Structures are given as structure tokens and as C-alpha cells.
RODOPA-185106 format. One line per 10 residues: their letters; for each residue x negated, y negated, z of N, C-alpha, C. Coordinates in Angstrom, 1 decimal. Each point is the difference from the previous one (the first is absolute). Last residue first. Layout:
A = X:Y:Z:X:Y:Z:X:Y:Z  ...
END
This chain:
TLRVSLPALG = 76.7:61.0:-84.6:0.3:1.4:-0.1:-1.3:0.8:0.0  2.2:-5.3:1.1:-1.1:0.9:0.0:0.4:1.4:-0.1  1.9:-5.1:-1.4:0.5:1.2:0.6:-1.2:1.1:-0.2  0.3:-5.8:0.1:-0.5:1.3:-0.6:0.5:1.2:0.8  1.1:-5.8:-1.0:0.2:1.3:0.8:-0.7:1.1:-0.7  0.2:-5.8:0.2:-0.4:1.1:-0.7:0.1:1.3:0.9  2.1:-5.6:-0.6:-0.5:1.1:0.8:-0.4:1.2:-0.9  -0.3:-5.0:-2.0:1.0:1.0:0.4:-0.6:1.1:0.8  -1.6:-5.3:-0.5:-0.4:1.4:-0.5:1.1:0.9:0.6  -0.8:-5.1:0.6:1.0:0.6:-0.9:-0.5:1.3:-0.7
IGDLAFRWTE = -1.0:-2.4:5.1:-0.5:0.0:-1.4:0.9:0.8:-0.9  0.6:-0.3:4.8:-0.6:-1.3:-0.3:-0.7:-0.1:-1.4  0.6:4.8:2.2:0.8:-1.1:0.3:-0.7:-1.3:-0.3  -0.2:5.5:-1.5:-0.7:-1.2:0.2:0.9:-1.1:0.2  -0.3:5.8:0.4:0.8:-1.3:-0.3:-0.9:-1.1:0.4  -0.1:5.7:-0.9:-0.8:-1.2:0.2:0.8:-1.2:-0.4  0.8:5.6:1.4:0.4:-1.2:-0.7:-0.8:-1.2:0.5  0.2:6.0:-0.2:-0.6:-1.3:0.5:0.5:-1.2:-0.8  1.3:5.5:1.2:0.2:-1.1:-0.8:-0.5:-1.3:0.6  -1.0:5.8:0.5:0.3:-1.3:0.5:0.3:-1.1:-1.1
GAAIPLAATL = -1.2:4.7:-0.6:1.3:-0.1:0.5:0.3:-1.3:0.6  -5.0:1.7:-0.3:1.1:0.2:-0.9:1.3:0.0:0.7  -3.9:-3.0:2.0:0.3:1.5:-0.2:1.1:0.1:-0.9  -4.0:-3.8:2.3:1.2:0.3:-0.7:0.1:1.5:-0.2  -2.9:-4.2:3.1:0.1:1.3:-0.6:1.4:0.3:-0.6  -2.1:-5.1:0.2:0.7:1.0:0.8:0.1:1.4:-0.6  -2.8:-5.1:0.2:0.3:1.1:-0.9:0.5:1.2:0.8  0.6:-5.4:1.4:-0.8:1.2:0.1:0.4:1.1:-1.0  1.1:-4.6:-1.8:0.3:0.6:1.3:-1.1:1.0:0.3  0.1:-2.3:-4.0:0.4:-1.1:0.8:0.3:0.5:1.4
TGTTVIEGAG = -3.5:1.8:-4.1:1.2:0.2:0.8:0.3:-1.1:0.9  -2.4:-0.6:-4.9:-0.3:0.6:1.3:1.3:0.0:0.9  -0.4:-1.3:-4.8:-0.9:-0.9:0.8:-0.2:0.5:1.5  0.7:1.6:-5.6:0.8:0.1:1.3:-0.9:-0.5:1.1  0.3:-0.4:-5.7:-0.9:0.0:1.2:1.0:0.0:1.2  -0.2:0.8:-5.8:0.9:0.0:1.2:-1.0:0.1:1.2  -0.9:-1.9:-5.3:-0.2:0.8:1.1:1.0:-0.1:1.1  -0.2:-2.6:-4.1:0.6:1.2:-0.1:-0.2:1.0:1.2  -3.6:-3.9:-1.2:1.4:0.1:-0.2:0.6:1.3:-0.2  -4.5:-0.3:2.9:0.5:-0.4:-1.3:1.5:0.0:-0.1
LPEFQPQGAL = -5.0:0.5:3.3:1.5:0.0:0.0:0.4:-0.7:-1.3  -4.6:2.3:-0.3:0.5:-1.0:0.9:1.6:0.1:-0.2  -3.2:4.4:-0.5:0.6:-1.1:-0.8:0.5:-1.0:1.0  -4.2:3.2:1.4:1.5:0.0:-0.1:0.4:-1.2:-0.9  -4.5:0.7:1.2:0.4:1.4:-0.5:1.5:0.1:-0.2  -2.4:-3.9:1.8:0.1:0.0:-1.4:0.4:1.4:-0.6  0.5:-2.8:4.6:0.0:1.4:-0.3:0.1:0.1:-1.5  0.3:-4.1:2.7:-1.3:0.6:0.3:-0.1:1.5:-0.4  4.0:-2.6:-0.6:-1.1:-0.8:-0.6:-1.4:0.5:0.2  3.9:2.0:2.0:-0.2:0.4:-1.3:-1.1:-0.8:-0.7
VDALFALALA = 1.5:-1.3:4.3:-0.8:1.3:0.0:-0.4:0.5:-1.4  2.8:-3.9:0.4:-1.4:-0.3:0.5:-0.8:1.3:0.0  4.6:0.3:-1.1:-0.8:-0.7:-1.0:-1.4:-0.2:0.4  2.9:1.8:3.2:-0.4:0.9:-1.0:-0.7:-0.6:-1.2  1.6:-2.8:3.5:-1.0:1.0:0.5:-0.5:1.0:-1.1  3.6:-2.8:-1.0:-1.3:-0.8:0.1:-1.1:0.9:0.5  4.3:1.7:0.2:-0.5:0.0:-1.4:-1.3:-0.8:-0.1  2.2:0.0:4.1:-0.5:1.3:-0.3:-0.5:0.1:-1.4  2.1:-3.9:1.3:-1.4:0.1:0.4:-0.5:1.4:-0.1  4.5:-0.8:-1.0:-0.8:-0.5:-1.0:-1.5:0.0:0.4
PHGLANAGIG = 3.3:1.3:3.2:-0.2:1.0:-1.0:-0.8:-0.5:-1.2  -0.7:-1.9:5.0:0.9:-0.3:-1.2:-0.2:1.0:-1.0  -2.2:0.4:4.1:0.5:-1.4:0.2:1.0:-0.4:-1.0  -2.0:4.4:0.1:-1.1:-0.9:-0.1:0.5:-1.5:0.1  3.6:3.2:0.4:-0.9:0.3:-1.1:-1.0:-1.1:-0.1  3.4:-0.5:3.1:-0.8:1.1:0.5:-1.0:0.5:-1.1  3.5:-3.4:-0.6:-1.3:-0.5:0.4:-0.9:1.1:0.5  4.7:0.7:-1.1:-0.9:-0.1:-1.1:-1.4:-0.4:0.3  2.7:2.7:3.8:0.2:-1.3:-0.8:-0.9:0.0:-1.2  2.6:3.9:3.5:-1.2:-0.7:-0.4:0.3:-1.2:-0.7
REALQGDRFL = 2.1:4.9:2.9:0.1:-1.4:-0.6:-1.3:-0.6:-0.3  2.4:5.3:0.9:-1.0:-1.0:0.2:0.4:-1.3:-0.6  3.1:3.7:0.6:-1.2:0.7:0.4:-1.2:-1.1:0.2  5.9:0.5:-0.2:-1.2:-0.8:-0.2:-1.3:0.6:0.6  4.2:2.8:-2.1:-0.5:-0.6:1.3:-1.2:-0.8:-0.2  2.3:2.6:-3.5:0.9:-1.0:0.5:-0.5:-0.7:1.3  -2.6:3.3:-2.3:1.2:0.6:0.2:1.0:-1.0:0.7  -4.2:-2.1:0.0:-0.1:1.4:-0.2:1.4:0.6:0.3  -2.2:-5.3:-1.3:1.0:0.9:0.6:-0.3:1.4:-0.4  -2.4:-5.3:0.2:-0.1:1.4:-0.5:0.9:0.9:0.8
SARCDRLEAA = -0.8:-5.6:-1.2:0.6:1.0:0.9:-0.1:1.3:-0.7  -2.2:-5.3:-0.4:0.2:1.3:-0.5:0.6:0.9:1.1  -0.3:-5.6:-1.4:0.0:1.0:1.1:0.3:1.4:-0.6  -2.3:-5.0:-2.0:1.1:1.0:-0.1:-0.2:1.1:1.1  -3.0:-3.9:-1.0:0.9:0.0:1.1:1.0:1.1:0.0  -3.3:-0.8:-3.6:-0.8:0.0:1.2:1.0:0.3:1.3  1.8:-0.4:-4.4:-0.8:1.2:0.1:-0.8:0.0:1.3  2.6:-3.8:-1.0:0.9:1.2:0.3:-0.9:1.2:0.2  -2.1:-4.1:-1.3:0.4:0.0:1.4:0.8:1.3:0.4  -1.4:-0.5:-4.5:-1.1:0.0:0.9:0.3:0.0:1.4
WGSIRARELP = 3.4:-0.5:-3.3:-0.5:1.3:0.1:-1.2:0.2:1.0  1.6:-4.3:-1.1:1.0:0.7:0.8:-0.5:1.4:0.2  -2.5:-2.6:-2.9:-0.2:-0.5:1.4:0.9:0.8:0.9  0.4:0.9:-4.6:-1.2:0.6:0.5:-0.2:-0.5:1.5  3.6:-0.7:-3.6:0.3:0.3:1.4:-1.3:0.6:0.7  0.3:-1.2:-4.7:0.5:-1.2:0.7:0.2:0.2:1.5  -1.5:3.5:-3.0:-1.1:-1.0:0.4:0.6:-1.2:0.7  2.1:5.0:0.4:0.1:-1.2:-0.9:-1.1:-1.1:0.4  0.3:5.4:0.6:-0.5:-1.1:0.7:0.1:-1.3:-0.9  2.9:4.9:-0.1:-0.9:-0.9:-0.6:-0.4:-1.2:0.9
VRAGVILATH = 1.4:5.0:1.5:0.6:-1.3:0.0:-1.0:-0.9:-0.7  1.1:5.7:0.5:-0.9:-1.1:-0.2:0.8:-1.3:-0.2  1.0:4.8:2.7:0.5:-0.9:-1.0:-1.0:-1.2:-0.1  -2.4:4.1:2.1:1.4:-0.3:-0.1:0.4:-1.0:-1.0  -4.2:3.9:0.8:0.3:-1.5:-0.2:1.5:-0.2:-0.3  -3.9:3.6:2.2:1.5:0.0:-0.5:0.4:-1.4:0.0  -4.8:3.1:0.0:0.6:-1.4:0.2:1.4:0.0:-0.6  -3.8:4.1:2.0:1.1:-0.6:-0.9:0.3:-1.4:0.3  -3.9:2.4:1.9:0.8:1.1:-0.6:1.0:-0.5:-1.0  -4.9:-1.8:2.8:1.2:-0.2:-0.9:0.6:1.2:-0.5
LGQQAVTDAV = -4.0:-1.3:2.8:1.1:0.8:0.6:1.3:0.0:-0.8  -4.3:-2.0:-1.4:0.9:-0.8:0.8:1.0:0.7:0.7  -3.3:2.3:-2.4:0.9:-0.7:-0.9:1.0:-0.8:0.8  -3.8:2.4:1.8:1.2:0.8:-0.1:1.1:-0.8:-0.8  -4.1:-2.0:0.9:-0.4:1.2:-0.7:1.2:0.9:-0.2  0.6:-3.9:2.6:-0.2:-0.3:-1.4:-0.4:1.2:-0.8  0.5:0.5:4.6:1.3:-0.2:-0.6:-0.1:-0.4:-1.5  -3.9:0.4:2.8:0.5:1.3:-0.4:1.4:-0.1:-0.7  -2.2:-3.9:1.8:-0.5:0.5:-1.2:0.5:1.3:-0.5  1.2:-1.7:4.3:0.7:-0.7:-1.1:-0.5:0.4:-1.4
RFKWDPYLCD = -0.2:3.6:3.9:-0.5:-1.4:-0.1:0.5:-0.6:-1.2  2.5:4.1:2.8:-0.9:-0.4:-1.0:-0.6:-1.3:0.3  4.2:3.9:1.3:-1.3:-0.6:0.6:-0.9:-0.3:-1.1  4.5:2.3:0.2:0.0:-1.4:-0.4:-1.2:-0.7:0.6  0.8:4.8:0.4:0.6:-0.9:1.1:-0.1:-1.5:-0.4  -2.8:2.9:-3.3:0.6:0.5:1.1:0.4:-1.1:1.0  -0.3:-0.9:-5.2:-1.0:0.1:1.1:0.8:0.4:1.2  2.2:-1.0:-4.0:-0.5:1.3:-0.1:-1.1:0.2:1.1  4.5:-3.5:-0.6:-1.5:0.2:0.4:-0.4:1.4:0.0  3.9:-3.7:-2.4:-0.2:1.4:0.6:-1.5:0.0:0.3
VIEFAPAAWA = 4.4:-3.7:-1.5:-1.4:0.3:0.2:-0.1:1.4:0.7  3.7:-3.2:-3.0:-0.2:1.2:0.8:-1.5:0.3:0.0  2.9:-4.7:-0.7:-1.2:0.8:-0.3:0.1:1.2:0.8  3.9:-3.6:-1.7:-0.4:0.9:1.0:-1.4:0.6:-0.5  2.8:-4.9:-1.1:-0.6:1.3:-0.4:-0.3:0.8:1.2  2.6:-4.8:-2.4:-0.3:0.8:1.2:-0.6:1.3:-0.5  -0.7:-4.4:-3.0:0.9:1.2:0.3:-0.3:0.5:1.3  -1.2:-4.3:-4.0:-0.2:0.6:1.3:1.1:1.1:0.2  -2.5:-2.7:-4.5:1.2:0.4:0.7:-0.5:0.5:1.4  -3.0:-2.3:-3.1:1.2:0.0:-0.8:1.3:0.4:0.8
IAALIREPAR = -5.0:-2.5:1.1:0.8:1.2:0.3:1.3:-0.1:-0.8  -3.6:-3.3:0.4:-0.5:1.1:-0.7:0.9:1.2:0.1  0.7:-4.0:2.6:0.2:-0.3:-1.5:-0.5:1.0:-0.9  -0.6:0.4:4.7:1.3:0.4:-0.4:0.3:-0.4:-1.5  -4.0:-1.5:2.1:0.0:1.5:-0.2:1.3:0.4:-0.5  -0.4:-4.4:1.2:-0.7:0.2:-1.2:-0.1:1.6:-0.3  2.1:-1.4:4.0:0.8:-0.5:-1.1:-0.7:0.3:-1.4  -2.2:1.0:4.3:1.0:0.9:-0.4:0.8:-0.4:-1.2  -5.1:-1.1:1.0:1.3:-0.7:0.1:1.1:0.9:-0.4  -4.9:0.9:-0.1:0.7:0.2:1.3:1.3:-0.7:0.2
EGAEITGRLG = -4.3:2.0:-3.6:1.2:-0.7:0.1:0.7:0.3:1.4  -4.1:2.1:-1.7:-0.2:-1.2:0.8:1.3:-0.9:0.1  -0.5:3.2:-4.2:-0.7:0.2:1.3:-0.1:-1.3:0.7  4.0:0.7:-3.6:-1.5:-0.3:0.1:-0.5:0.2:1.4  4.0:2.3:-3.1:-0.2:-0.8:1.3:-1.5:-0.2:0.2  3.5:1.1:-4.6:-1.1:0.3:0.9:0.0:-0.9:1.2  4.6:1.2:-2.6:-1.3:-0.5:-0.4:-1.0:0.4:1.0  4.5:1.4:0.4:0.1:-0.6:-1.3:-1.3:-0.5:-0.6  1.7:4.0:3.9:-0.9:-1.2:-0.4:0.4:-0.4:-1.4  2.8:2.4:4.3:-0.4:0.2:-1.4:-0.8:-1.2:-0.6
FAIEPEIRPS = 0.9:2.0:5.3:0.0:-1.1:-1.0:-0.3:0.6:-1.3  2.0:1.7:5.3:-0.8:0.2:-1.2:0.2:-1.2:-1.0  0.5:1.3:5.6:0.4:-0.9:-1.1:-0.9:0.2:-1.2  1.4:3.6:4.2:-0.9:-1.0:-0.5:0.7:-0.9:-1.0  0.3:4.4:4.0:0.8:-1.0:-0.8:-0.9:-1.1:-0.4  -1.3:5.3:1.1:-0.3:-1.4:0.2:0.9:-0.9:-0.8  -0.7:5.5:2.1:0.7:-0.9:-0.9:-0.4:-1.4:0.5  -2.3:5.3:0.3:0.6:-1.1:0.7:0.5:-1.0:-1.1  -1.8:5.7:0.4:0.3:-1.3:-0.6:0.6:-1.0:0.9  -2.7:4.6:-0.2:0.4:-0.8:1.2:0.4:-1.4:-0.5
RTRELAFGVS = -0.7:3.4:-3.3:-0.3:0.8:1.2:0.5:-0.7:1.3  1.6:0.4:-5.6:-0.7:-0.8:1.0:-0.2:0.8:1.2  2.5:0.9:-4.3:-1.4:0.0:-0.2:-0.7:-1.0:1.0  4.8:0.7:-0.1:-0.5:1.3:-0.1:-1.6:0.0:-0.1  3.8:-3.5:0.5:-1.2:0.0:0.8:-0.8:1.3:-0.1  3.8:-3.0:-3.1:-0.4:1.3:0.6:-1.3:-0.1:0.6  4.1:-3.8:-1.1:-1.4:0.3:-0.1:-0.3:1.3:0.7  4.4:-3.6:-2.0:-0.5:1.2:0.7:-1.5:0.2:-0.3  3.2:-4.6:0.1:-0.7:0.9:-0.8:-0.3:1.2:0.9  2.8:-5.2:-0.3:-0.2:1.3:0.7:-0.7:0.9:-1.0
AAGADVLTTD = 1.3:-4.6:-1.1:-0.1:-0.1:1.4:-0.4:1.3:0.7  -1.9:-1.4:-4.8:1.3:0.1:0.5:-0.1:0.0:1.5  -3.7:0.4:-3.1:0.8:-0.9:-0.6:1.4:-0.1:0.5  -4.2:3.0:0.5:1.3:0.2:0.4:1.0:-0.9:-0.7  -4.9:2.0:-0.8:0.6:-1.3:-0.3:1.5:0.2:0.2  -4.7:2.4:1.5:1.4:0.3:-0.1:0.7:-1.3:-0.1  -5.4:1.9:-0.5:1.0:-1.0:0.0:1.4:0.5:-0.2  -4.1:2.6:-0.3:0.3:-0.3:1.4:1.0:-1.1:0.2  -1.8:1.5:-4.3:0.5:1.2:0.7:0.3:-0.2:1.5  -1.8:-3.4:-2.7:1.3:0.2:-0.5:0.6:1.3:0.6
YVPAWIPSDV = -3.6:-2.6:2.9:0.1:0.6:-1.3:1.4:0.2:-0.5  -3.4:-3.1:3.6:1.3:0.6:-0.2:0.1:0.5:-1.4  -4.6:-1.2:3.2:0.8:-0.1:-1.1:1.4:0.7:0.2  -2.8:-2.5:3.9:-0.2:1.2:-0.8:1.0:-0.1:-1.1  -2.4:-2.9:4.7:0.9:0.1:-1.2:-0.3:1.3:-0.7  -0.6:-2.7:5.3:-0.6:0.7:-1.1:1.0:0.0:-1.2  -1.2:-3.0:5.1:0.9:0.7:-1.1:-0.8:0.8:-1.0  -1.8:-0.5:5.1:0.1:-0.8:-1.2:1.0:0.7:-0.9  -1.5:1.8:4.2:-0.2:-1.4:0.3:0.0:-0.9:-1.3  1.7:5.1:2.8:-0.5:-0.6:-1.2:-0.2:-1.5:0.3
GYEPWINRNT = 2.1:3.9:2.7:-1.5:-0.3:0.2:-0.6:-0.6:-1.3  4.7:1.2:1.0:-0.7:0.8:-0.9:-1.5:-0.2:0.2  3.2:-2.3:2.7:0.5:1.4:-0.1:-0.8:0.9:-0.8  -0.9:-4.8:0.4:-0.5:0.8:1.2:0.5:1.4:-0.1  1.4:-3.0:-3.5:-1.4:0.4:-0.1:-0.4:0.8:1.2  4.4:-2.1:-1.1:-0.2:1.5:0.1:-1.4:0.4:-0.1  1.5:-4.6:-0.2:0.6:0.5:1.2:-0.3:1.5:0.2  -1.1:-2.7:-3.9:-1.1:0.1:1.1:0.6:0.6:1.2  1.3:0.4:-5.2:0.7:-0.3:1.3:-1.0:0.3:1.1  -1.2:1.0:-4.4:0.2:-1.4:0.0:0.6:-0.5:1.3
FGIKRGVTRE = -1.3:4.6:-1.8:-0.5:-0.5:1.2:0.0:-1.6:-0.1  0.3:2.0:-4.8:0.2:0.7:1.4:-0.5:-0.8:1.1  1.8:-0.3:-5.5:-0.9:-0.6:0.9:0.4:0.6:1.4  0.5:1.6:-5.4:0.5:-0.1:1.3:-1.0:-0.7:0.9  0.9:-0.1:-5.6:-0.8:0.2:1.1:0.9:0.0:1.3  0.7:1.1:-5.7:0.0:-1.1:1.0:-0.9:0.4:1.1  0.8:2.7:-3.9:1.1:-1.0:-0.2:-0.1:-1.1:1.0  -3.0:4.5:-2.5:0.1:-1.0:1.1:1.0:-1.1:-0.3  0.1:5.2:-1.8:-0.3:-1.4:-0.5:0.1:-0.9:1.3  -1.2:5.5:-1.5:0.8:-0.9:0.9:-0.3:-1.4:-0.4
GRHERADQIR = -2.1:4.0:-2.1:1.2:-0.5:-0.5:0.8:-1.0:0.8  -4.5:2.1:0.5:1.0:1.2:-0.1:1.3:-0.5:-0.4  -3.5:-3.1:0.7:-0.5:0.9:-1.0:1.0:1.1:-0.2  0.7:-3.1:3.5:0.4:-0.5:-1.3:-0.5:0.9:-1.2  -1.1:1.2:4.4:1.4:0.0:-0.1:0.5:-0.5:-1.4  -4.6:-0.2:1.2:0.4:1.4:-0.2:1.5:0.1:-0.2  -1.9:-4.2:1.0:-0.4:0.4:-1.3:0.5:1.4:-0.3  0.7:-1.6:4.3:0.9:-0.7:-1.0:-0.4:0.4:-1.4  -2.8:1.6:3.4:1.3:0.6:0.0:0.9:-0.6:-1.0  -4.1:-2.1:0.6:-0.2:1.3:-0.7:1.4:0.8:0.0
ALVRYATALD = -0.2:-4.0:2.4:-0.1:-0.3:-1.5:-0.2:1.3:-0.8  0.0:0.2:4.8:1.4:-0.3:-0.5:-0.1:-0.3:-1.5  -4.0:0.6:2.2:0.7:1.3:0.0:1.4:-0.3:-0.6  -2.5:-3.7:0.8:-0.7:0.7:-1.1:0.7:1.4:-0.2  1.3:-2.7:3.7:0.6:-0.4:-1.3:-0.7:0.6:-1.2  -1.6:1.1:4.3:1.3:0.5:-0.2:0.7:-0.5:-1.3  -4.2:-1.7:1.3:-0.1:1.3:-0.4:1.3:0.7:-0.3  -0.1:-4.3:1.9:-0.5:-0.1:-1.3:-0.2:1.4:-0.6  1.5:-0.3:4.5:1.0:-0.4:-1.0:-0.5:-0.1:-1.4  -2.6:3.3:3.3:0.5:-1.3:0.1:1.0:-0.3:-1.1
FGSDTASPPA = -3.1:3.9:2.9:1.0:-0.1:-1.1:0.7:-1.3:0.2  -3.5:2.0:2.9:-0.2:-1.2:-0.8:1.0:-0.2:-1.1  -0.2:3.9:2.8:0.4:-1.1:0.9:-0.2:-1.4:-0.7  1.0:5.1:-1.6:-0.9:-1.1:-0.4:0.4:-1.2:0.7  2.4:4.0:0.6:-1.4:0.6:-0.2:-1.0:-1.1:-0.5  4.5:-1.1:1.2:-0.3:1.0:1.0:-1.4:0.6:-0.2  2.1:-3.3:-2.9:-0.8:-0.5:1.1:-0.3:1.0:1.0  2.9:1.0:-3.7:-1.5:-0.1:-0.4:-0.9:-0.5:1.1  4.6:2.7:1.1:-0.4:-1.3:-0.5:-1.5:-0.1:-0.3  2.8:4.7:-0.4:-0.7:-0.9:0.9:-0.3:-1.3:-0.5
IPRCADYAAL = 4.3:3.0:-1.5:-1.4:-0.2:-0.3:-0.7:-0.8:1.1  5.0:2.9:-1.5:-0.8:-0.8:0.8:-1.5:0.0:-0.4  4.0:0.7:-3.6:-0.5:0.7:1.1:-1.0:-0.9:0.8  2.8:-0.3:-4.4:0.6:-0.5:1.2:-0.5:0.9:1.2  -1.4:0.0:-4.8:0.5:1.2:0.7:0.7:-0.3:1.3  -1.8:-3.5:-2.6:0.8:0.8:-1.0:0.6:1.2:0.8  -3.0:-2.7:2.3:1.2:-0.7:-0.3:0.9:0.8:-0.8  -4.3:1.7:0.9:0.9:0.0:1.1:1.3:-0.7:-0.2  -3.1:-0.3:-3.4:0.4:1.4:0.1:0.9:0.1:1.3  -2.1:-4.1:-0.7:1.0:0.2:-0.9:0.6:1.4:0.0
QAGALAEIST = -3.8:-1.0:2.7:1.2:-0.8:0.4:1.2:0.2:-0.9  -4.1:2.0:-1.2:0.5:0.7:1.2:1.3:-0.8:0.5  -2.5:-1.8:-3.6:0.7:1.2:-0.4:0.6:0.7:1.1  -2.5:-3.9:1.0:1.2:-0.3:-0.8:0.8:1.2:-0.4  -4.2:0.6:1.9:0.9:-0.4:1.0:1.3:-0.3:-0.6  -3.5:1.0:-2.9:0.4:1.2:0.8:1.0:-0.4:1.0  -2.0:-3.5:-2.4:0.9:0.9:-0.9:0.5:1.2:0.7  -3.1:-2.7:2.2:1.3:-0.7:-0.1:0.9:0.8:-0.9  -4.3:1.5:0.5:0.7:0.2:1.3:1.4:-0.7:-0.1  -3.0:-0.5:-3.6:0.5:1.4:0.0:0.8:0.2:1.3
ASM = -2.0:-4.2:-0.6:1.1:0.2:-0.9:0.6:1.4:0.0  -2.5:-1.7:4.5:-0.3:0.2:-1.5:1.2:0.1:-0.8  -0.5:-2.9:4.6:0.4:1.4:-0.4:-0.3:0.1:-1.5
END
């Protein structure tokens, strides 16, 4: 795809996002639309958002939970930027969030990390990856799809900024270096419970994120190593590692609560308006 076509597609995707209006997936008119092309579109969107004053503060990793791949017809994880305008730093047990600029939103309970350093491509040992992490926190990612009926190919989701609407980060817990081995086991084995208005809606485990939330970071480091148009992972970034359960539809008036057992992370609740 030519640079002019990439620019036009990026402009159309960003305009649809800004107006919260439906748009056809790129693959609907270009059967050859692939991930490499989609990330070229994403890079232009990121440039445009930063040019207008938004600041990139981290990344979201999507589709790390292989259990949901058949539902969406995807076969690989993806990533997209998180901006200061999409980050909600709750820092507490409960926070409100307005859904006014969404069409068909869904909620994903995730584990987010704050980086203290870089993560090298090819790293596969969770303990060594966790040494580059300053803190962990429970998080909700709010995702939304502007493609009709949530129908797309995986490359289409990259062009639509990973379907990212917001990242709500709860109380941060420092990862003490002396407890790295313990954290590695707890992050893999922790049990996630997702409640809607006090009723259990879904369950999951830490290992649903590519076998271990730290390995989601390894995936991202590997992908970025082949994408010179993007900055590599660095200190200060917030990275969320993908949903531990199915992504469930949400509506104003609901309260959602995310609890993790087997790890020292406090529950997080969001009241939707």
C-alpha cells in the first residue's frame, strides 16, 4: 500500500474514532490488508494524535487470551498505544467512568505493569522480565468496536488502534526485587473474578495472558524489535497485558468489580455512567 493510501486510511480511521461513528474494516475492500500494513496505519495515527497534543504513556496488548480467539476469528495478539487522554489512574478501589463516547463497549479485566527499564527481545524467563517492572496493578480496559457487529480480521483491529478506548488502572503495588520469584508464580497462578452489579460474571487466571502476564511483555518486546517506526519499550511506560476473561458488553448504570485471589493486588471497581 502506498504512503498516500496509508495516510488516507489513517485519517479515515482517526476521524471515525473521534466522531465515534461506524466504519468498514479495511479488509472489507482490501483482502490483502495485513498486520504489517496495519501497523503502518497505526504509526500514522499515533503521529497525528501526538501532533495534536496527546501524549503516549504506554501500550495495550490485545488478544493475549487464546480462549477468546475463536469468538473474534483472530490468531495472534496485537498491540496499540495508550495515551494520557485514555488513561484513568484510579489509584483507589473504585472509580467512575462515562460511556458517552462509545458505541458497543466491552470490559476486560487485566494486569497492568509500570516499567522501570527496558525488556530485551527474545527474553522468555518471567523472573528476568519482572526485574524490569516497577509495579503491578489491577486494571480494566474499555474496548469499543466501530466495525459493524464486532466483525473484523486481526489486522483491522490494529488499524482501529487496538479497539482501545480507555485503561483504568487501580492501586499500584511495587514489585520488590527480593520477591521476584514469588511474584512470578503468583502472577501466573492468580485467579481472576469479574462481577457485574455484585453477581459473578466471569472467571479466569493469570496464565490466560499468553501463559503468564510477563510473557505478554515478551511478545511486545519481540514485535517492537521488528518495528523501527515505533519506540521500544522504556522506563516509565504503563503496559496492560490483556484480558484474563472474556470481554463482556457493558452499559451505563452498571458497576463492575475485578478481584484477584492468590496475589497481593487489591480489587478494582468501576461505576459506569
